[in-house]
C-alpha positions in Angstrom: -0.2 0.2 0.4 2.7 2.5 1.1 4.4 1.4 -2.1 1.3 2.3 -4.2 1.6 5.6 -3.2 5.4 6.0 -3.8 4.1 5.3 -7.2 2.0 7.8 -7.6 3.2 10.5 -6.4 4.4 14.1 -8.1 7.2 13.7 -6.7 7.9 11.1 -9.3 5.3 12.0 -11.6 6.9 15.2 -12.6 9.8 16.3 -14.7 11.7 19.6 -15.4 12.5 20.3 -19.1 15.1 23.2 -20.2 15.2 24.5 -23.7 18.6 25.5 -25.1 19.6 26.6 -21.5 22.5 29.0 -22.2 24.0 29.6 -19.2 25.6 26.5 -17.1 25.0 28.6 -13.7 21.6 28.4 -14.5 21.3 24.7 -15.1 23.2 24.2 -12.0 20.6 26.5 -9.8 17.7 24.9 -11.6 19.1 21.3 -10.2 18.8 23.1 -6.8 15.7 24.4 -7.3 13.8 21.4 -7.6 15.8 19.3 -5.2 15.0 21.8 -2.3 11.6 20.7 -3.0 11.7 16.9 -3.5 11.8 16.6 -7.2 14.9 15.2 -9.2 14.1 14.6 -12.5 15.9 17.4 -14.8 16.0 17.1 -18.6 17.9 19.7 -21.0 17.0 19.9 -24.6 20.2 20.9 -26.6 22.0 23.3 -24.1 24.3 26.0 -25.4 27.3 23.3 -23.7 27.0 19.8 -24.2 29.6 19.4 -21.7 27.3 21.7 -19.2 26.8 19.2 -16.3 30.3 18.9 -16.0 30.9 22.6 -16.0 32.5 24.4 -12.6 29.8 27.0 -13.0 26.8 24.9 -13.2 28.5 22.3 -10.3 29.1 25.2 -7.9 25.6 26.4 -8.5 24.1 23.2 -7.4 25.3 24.0 -4.1 24.1 20.1 -2.7 22.1 19.0 -5.8 25.0 18.1 -7.4 23.2 14.5 -7.8 20.3 15.8 -9.4 22.5 17.3 -11.9 24.9 14.5 -12.4 21.8 12.8 -13.1 19.9 15.4 -15.5 20.0 14.5 -19.3 20.3 15.5 -22.2 18.1 15.1 -25.2 18.2 16.6 -29.0 14.5 17.2 -29.1 11.4 18.2 -26.9 9.8 15.3 -28.2 12.4 13.1 -26.8 12.1 15.4 -23.6 8.4 14.2 -23.2 8.8 10.8 -23.6 6.6 8.8 -21.0 4.4 12.1 -20.5 0.8 12.4 -21.4 0.6 16.0 -19.7 3.2 19.2 -20.7 2.9 22.9 -19.1 5.3 25.8 -20.9 6.2 28.8 -18.9 6.2 32.0 -21.0 5.5 35.4 -20.3 4.8 36.2 -23.2 1.3 35.5 -24.8 0.4 33.8 -28.0 -2.4 34.0 -30.1 -2.9 30.4 -30.3 -1.3 28.8 -27.9 -3.4 26.8 -25.1 -5.7 27.8 -22.3 -4.0 29.7 -19.5 -3.3 28.8 -16.0 -1.6 29.9 -12.8 1.0 27.9 -11.6 -0.7 27.3 -8.5 -3.9 26.1 -10.5 -1.4 23.3 -12.4 0.1 21.8 -9.2 -3.4 21.6 -8.0 -4.1 19.5 -11.1 -1.0 17.7 -11.1 -1.4 16.6 -7.3 -5.0 15.6 -8.1 -5.0 13.5 -10.8 -2.1 10.5 -10.3 -2.8 9.3 -13.7 -0.6 12.3 -15.7 2.9 12.3 -15.9 3.7 15.8 -16.9 6.6 17.9 -17.6 6.8 21.8 -16.8 9.3 23.3 -19.8 11.1 26.5 -19.7 12.9 28.4 -22.0 15.8 29.9 -22.7 17.0 32.4 -21.5 17.2 35.1 -24.0 14.3 33.9 -26.1 12.1 31.8 -24.1 9.9 29.7 -26.1 9.1 29.1 -29.9 5.6 29.0 -30.7 5.6 25.3 -32.2 6.8 23.8 -28.3 4.4 25.6 -27.2 1.7 24.4 -29.3 2.0 20.9 -28.3 1.6 21.6 -25.0 -1.6 21.4 -22.9 -1.4 24.8 -21.1 0.6 28.2 -21.1 1.9 28.5 -17.9 1.9 32.3 -16.8 4.2 33.6 -13.4 2.1 36.7 -12.2 4.6 38.8 -11.1 4.7 42.3 -11.1 3.5 43.9 -14.3 6.3 46.6 -14.4 8.9 44.3 -13.8 7.8 40.8 -14.4 11.2 39.0 -15.8 12.3 36.0 -13.6 15.6 34.6 -13.9 15.6 30.9 -15.3 16.5 29.0 -12.1 13.7 31.7 -10.2 10.9 30.4 -12.5 11.8 26.7 -11.6 11.8 27.6 -7.8 8.4 28.7 -8.3 7.3 26.2 -10.4 8.7 23.2 -8.0 7.4 25.5 -4.7 3.8 25.5 -5.8 4.1 21.5 -6.9 5.5 20.7 -3.7 2.7 22.3 -1.6 0.2 21.0 -4.1 1.3 17.6 -3.6 1.8 18.1 0.5 -1.4 18.7 0.9 -2.5 14.9 0.0 -5.1 15.8 -2.6 -7.9 12.9 -3.5 -6.5 11.1 -6.3 -9.5 11.8 -8.3 -8.9 12.5 -11.9 -11.1 16.0 -13.6 -13.6 15.2 -14.9 -14.3 11.5 -13.1 -18.0 12.0 -12.6 -18.8 11.9 -15.7 -18.3 8.0 -15.6 -15.3 5.8 -16.5 -12.3 7.4 -17.7 -9.7 6.0 -19.8 -6.0 6.1 -19.9 -4.6 9.8 -20.9 -3.2 9.6 -24.1 0.5 10.4 -24.8 1.9 13.7 -26.2 3.4 11.7 -29.2 0.0 9.6 -29.5 -1.6 13.2 -30.3 1.3 14.4 -32.0 1.0 11.5 -34.2 -3.4 12.1 -34.4 -3.2 15.6 -35.5 -0.5 14.6 -38.4 -3.1 12.2 -39.2 -6.0 14.5 -38.9 -3.8 17.3 -41.2 -3.4 14.2 -44.0 -7.1 13.6 -44.1 -7.9 17.4 -44.1 -5.9 17.8 -46.9 -6.9 15.1 -48.6 -10.8 15.8 -48.8 -9.7 19.5 -49.1 -10.8 21.1 -46.7 -6.8 22.3 -46.0 -5.0 23.5 -48.3 -1.5 22.9 -47.7 0.0 25.6 -49.5 -2.3 28.2 -47.6 -2.3 26.5 -43.9 -3.3 29.9 -42.2 -3.7 28.7 -38.8 -6.1 25.9 -38.8 -4.5 23.1 -37.2 -3.3 25.9 -34.5 -6.5 26.1 -33.9 -7.3 22.5 -33.6 -4.4 22.1 -31.2 -6.0 24.9 -29.4 -9.3 23.2 -29.1 -8.0 19.4 -28.3 -6.2 21.5 -25.6 -8.7 21.9 -23.7 -9.6 18.9 -23.2 -7.8 15.9 -21.2 -7.9 13.2 -24.5 -7.3 9.9 -23.4 -5.9 7.1 -25.8 -9.3 5.6 -27.0 -10.4 9.2 -28.0 -7.2 9.6 -30.0 -7.5 5.8 -31.5 -11.1 7.3 -32.9 -10.1 10.5 -34.2 -7.3 8.6 -36.2 -9.8 6.0 -37.6 -12.0 9.1 -38.8 -9.0 10.1 -40.8 -8.3 6.4 -41.8 -11.7 6.5 -43.0 -11.2 9.7 -44.7 -8.2 8.5 -46.6 -9.9 5.4 -47.7 -13.0 6.4 -49.1 -11.1 9.4 -50.9 -8.6 7.2 -52.5 -11.6 4.6 -53.6 -13.3 8.0 -55.6 -10.4 8.7 -57.0 -10.2 5.3 -58.5 -13.2 5.5 -59.7 
């Protein structure tokens, strides 16, 4: 019974992803920030320095969290960083026209603590450029820290600390493990982000085939559809249904072309 509680703990289900980080000091400080709050999984996507985990500045700023730093993984893409995840939150001070739903760190933390089916990632952009739209659009929510509007700039490690703190507080409150929407009855497994990406690619191909989407002038259709679906918590079976619809569209279209 105790083992089951450990396995579903938010401390085991949440990872922190840093994209194209420039400063080794920020990587070390981020490792320290998450360790002080009880988390341990840190993933770096294309950091500026490939040997960042061994750099003196990173080790110095980790200050007691060298174990988290040493265990951090470096990957080539956000897709690799999100393997095994079925929920992702992008942190940005900049609002986007076609972003997923906007939420605050405290609300996100409460959701992640309450829904033990979520294996989640919080994604932080580079110090200079933040996160590009294509990464934000892959996420379920857009996070915005409600800082002083006259000076809202946070250091990367500070932002990591804020999110880690809120998640620790929510996890420590031992919220009942009831998934959002459970009142509607049976709830299946939450679809992985990789499965959802595959569904969008499949759906886009079907929409092109029926000439609903012009690939030469796609405009904002797919970002709008991603925004629409990000307001739901797609289950694996629902993704399979949508892919089945796309497959049927493509099959019917090919039959018409041959007739």
